[in-house]
DRENZA-468452 format. One record per residue (C-alpha): residue in one letter; z, x, y. Coordinates in steps of 0.25 Angstrom, whole numbers, padded with zeros to 4 digits, always signed. Example, Ala and Ser with C-alpha at 12.3 -4.5 7.8 and 13.67 -1.06 7.14 Angstrom:
a+0031+0049-0018s+0029+0055-0004
***
This chain:
x+0346+0404+0472x+0361+0404+0472x+0368+0415+0463x+0377+0409+0453x+0390+0417+0451x+0393+0422+0437x+0401+0413+0429x+0416+0415+0429x+0425+0415+0417x+0440+0413+0414x+0448+0412+0401x+0446+0400+0392x+0459+0393+0390x+0454+0384+0379x+0463+0380+0367x+0462+0389+0355x+0457+0377+0347x+0445+0376+0357x+0442+0390+0356x+0441+0389+0341x+0433+0375+0342x+0440+0370+0330x+0434+0356+0326x+0448+0349+0325x+0451+0354+0339x+0438+0348+0344x+0442+0334+0338x+0454+0334+0347x+0450+0340+0360x+0451+0333+0373x+0437+0330+0375x+0434+0316+0380x+0427+0307+0369x+0416+0299+0375x+0412+0284+0373x+0409+0282+0358x+0396+0282+0350x+0387+0292+0343x+0391+0306+0345x+0376+0310+0347x+0375+0318+0334x+0368+0331+0334x+0375+0345+0331x+0385+0344+0343x+0399+0349+0341x+0407+0336+0342x+0421+0336+0349x+0427+0322+0347x+0441+0318+0353x+0446+0306+0345x+0458+0303+0354x+0448+0301+0366x+0438+0291+0361x+0431+0281+0370x+0427+0282+0384x+0440+0290+0388x+0448+0291+0376x+0462+0285+0373x+0470+0297+0378x+0478+0297+0391x+0468+0301+0403x+0463+0298+0416x+0448+0300+0421x+0441+0302+0434x+0426+0303+0436x+0420+0311+0447x+0406+0313+0453x+0400+0326+0457x+0406+0331+0470x+0398+0344+0473x+0392+0357+0468x+0397+0370+0473x+0398+0385+0469x+0413+0384+0471x+0425+0385+0461x+0439+0384+0468x+0445+0389+0454x+0437+0401+0450x+0431+0405+0463x+0442+0400+0474x+0438+0402+0488x+0424+0408+0484x+0414+0397+0488x+0400+0398+0481x+0405+0409+0471x+0406+0400+0459x+0395+0394+0450x+0390+0380+0454x+0400+0369+0451x+0400+0354+0451x+0412+0348+0457x+0418+0334+0455x+0430+0328+0462x+0435+0334+0475x+0423+0336+0484x+0430+0347+0493x+0432+0357+0482x+0425+0371+0485x+0429+0385+0481x+0442+0383+0489x+0454+0381+0480x+0463+0376+0491x+0469+0363+0485x+0473+0358+0499x+0459+0357+0504x+0454+0348+0492x+0465+0339+0489x+0461+0328+0498x+0446+0330+0495x+0436+0318+0492x+0432+0317+0477x+0420+0313+0469x+0429+0307+0459x+0430+0292+0457x+0445+0293+0459x+0448+0297+0473x+0461+0303+0469x+0454+0313+0460x+0451+0324+0470x+0451+0335+0459x+0440+0344+0458x+0432+0346+0445x+0420+0356+0444x+0411+0362+0434x+0399+0371+0434x+0386+0364+0437x+0377+0361+0426x+0363+0367+0428x+0350+0362+0423x+0339+0371+0418x+0334+0375+0432x+0349+0378+0436x+0351+0366+0445x+0364+0359+0444x+0364+0346+0437x+0372+0335+0444x+0383+0329+0436x+0385+0314+0436x+0400+0314+0435x+0413+0321+0430x+0424+0313+0422x+0438+0319+0422x+0447+0316+0411x+0461+0319+0412x+0469+0318+0399x+0480+0325+0391x+0476+0337+0383x+0473+0335+0368x+0487+0331+0362x+0495+0332+0374x+0505+0322+0377x+0500+0314+0389x+0514+0312+0394x+0515+0327+0396x+0503+0328+0404x+0505+0333+0419x+0496+0331+0431x+0489+0343+0436x+0496+0350+0447x+0489+0349+0461x+0478+0359+0462x+0477+0363+0448x+0464+0370+0444x+0458+0371+0430x+0446+0377+0424x+0440+0372+0410x+0430+0379+0402x+0424+0394+0403x+0413+0397+0413x+0411+0410+0407x+0410+0405+0392x+0400+0412+0384x+0401+0402+0373x+0402+0387+0371x+0416+0382+0375x+0426+0374+0367x+0423+0359+0367x+0437+0356+0371x+0434+0363+0384x+0419+0361+0387x+0410+0351+0380x+0397+0344+0383x+0392+0331+0379x+0383+0319+0382x+0390+0309+0390x+0402+0302+0383x+0397+0306+0369x+0407+0311+0359x+0400+0324+0356x+0405+0336+0364x+0396+0349+0363x+0398+0363+0368x+0385+0363+0376x+0377+0352+0383x+0370+0342+0374x+0357+0335+0377x+0362+0322+0382x+0347+0318+0385x+0347+0314+0370x+0360+0307+0371x+0355+0298+0382x+0342+0295+0374x+0351+0292+0362x+0360+0283+0370x+0348+0276+0376x+0342+0272+0363x+0355+0267+0357x+0357+0258+0369x+0371+0265+0372x+0367+0273+0384x+0378+0275+0394x+0379+0284+0407x+0387+0294+0399x+0376+0296+0389x+0367+0301+0400x+0376+0313+0403x+0378+0327+0399x+0393+0329+0399x+0402+0341+0401x+0416+0340+0397x+0427+0351+0402x+0441+0350+0397x+0452+0357+0405x+0465+0363+0400x+0477+0354+0399x+0489+0363+0400x+0494+0370+0413x+0503+0382+0415x+0511+0373+0426x+0510+0384+0436x+0496+0388+0441x+0486+0379+0447x+0474+0388+0444x+0471+0401+0438x+0457+0402+0445x+0448+0400+0433x+0457+0408+0423x+0463+0395+0417x+0476+0402+0415x+0484+0391+0420x+0479+0380+0411x+0477+0379+0396x+0472+0369+0385x+0483+0363+0377x+0484+0366+0362x+0488+0356+0351x+0493+0346+0361x+0502+0356+0369x+0501+0365+0381x+0504+0380+0379x+0517+0385+0384x+0510+0393+0394x+0503+0380+0400x+0514+0370+0397x+0509+0359+0407x+0500+0348+0400x+0490+0343+0411x+0479+0333+0410x+0467+0339+0402x+0455+0337+0411x+0442+0334+0405x+0429+0334+0414x+0417+0327+0409x+0405+0331+0418x+0392+0322+0416x+0378+0327+0419x+0364+0321+0417x+0359+0324+0403x+0350+0336+0403x+0343+0346+0394x+0355+0355+0389x+0345+0367+0387x+0344+0369+0402x+0358+0367+0406x+0368+0377+0411x+0380+0378+0420x+0382+0385+0433x+0392+0394+0426x+0382+0397+0415x+0378+0392+0402x+0384+0378+0398x+0395+0385+0390x+0401+0389+0403x+0405+0375+0406x+0419+0374+0413x+0425+0365+0424x+0436+0366+0435x+0447+0356+0440x+0455+0357+0452x+0466+0346+0453x+0465+0341+0467x+0468+0327+0463x+0476+0318+0471x+0488+0324+0464x+0497+0311+0464x+0485+0303+0458x+0483+0314+0447x+0498+0313+0444x+0497+0298+0443x+0485+0299+0433x+0492+0308+0424x+0505+0300+0424x+0499+0286+0423x+0487+0290+0413x+0489+0302+0405x+0505+0302+0405x+0504+0287+0401x+0494+0290+0390x+0484+0281+0397x+0468+0281+0399x+0465+0279+0414x+0452+0278+0420x+0438+0275+0414x+0427+0285+0411x+0415+0287+0401
***
């Protein structure tokens, strides 16, 4: 059996409000609110986003859906040029991404995303069942929006080649819901650990409102939305990006960029047996590499986000 490398760790650059987990902050976070309905009840920690009601919300955004591209023990951000040294990742988007961080080698790659111009790469640790086997995800949905309270007209496109990490692969406790959250499909409720979505499916079936989204376990990862304007990566440290606070970027990271939120859907499974290739489910995190068709990305930001429009359709 292949040895899995030890989890890596890097500083968590979450907002102060996120680290305190204050309820008012949870009510205003940039988590995508799903298609209406019952919140599922139970003792789950709820995180609602009143400005983002409905299928996509009513804030400026554009959306891309991607299928799984490949699994690999690679990570061009944290383990650049070290093939096979990372824990197992599931990759979406650019099919040519390996451990090689050379932008020129992947910019013209094919993509598993519905939009051919989105040749960016999105990856996260594989979700494992109770036997340690990887559970194949059904899709990834990438939401690009202004950060909470950020003026959409000030949002700038990512520079070509920008790399980012969200979440903490070395976390020894549940992470803030503003950054990492689990849920059942497009249900409103966000939880710090995977819920049992098999019950959600049964409930939806009985009520006659079953939808494809009610069949899935969904992981949400929200990325920083402020950039220092200089570095394209800090190789896992997260030092070049920060989360905005109170609708503004800090002086050290003054450039407002789109806040990427990744939603990864998996088949409903028994949460008691689940883990991630990085460790327990509390170690959830994700990576992004901007190898979009740069002109198309700039157009999306300009015509959708800067003009305060909702573009695209997603659950």
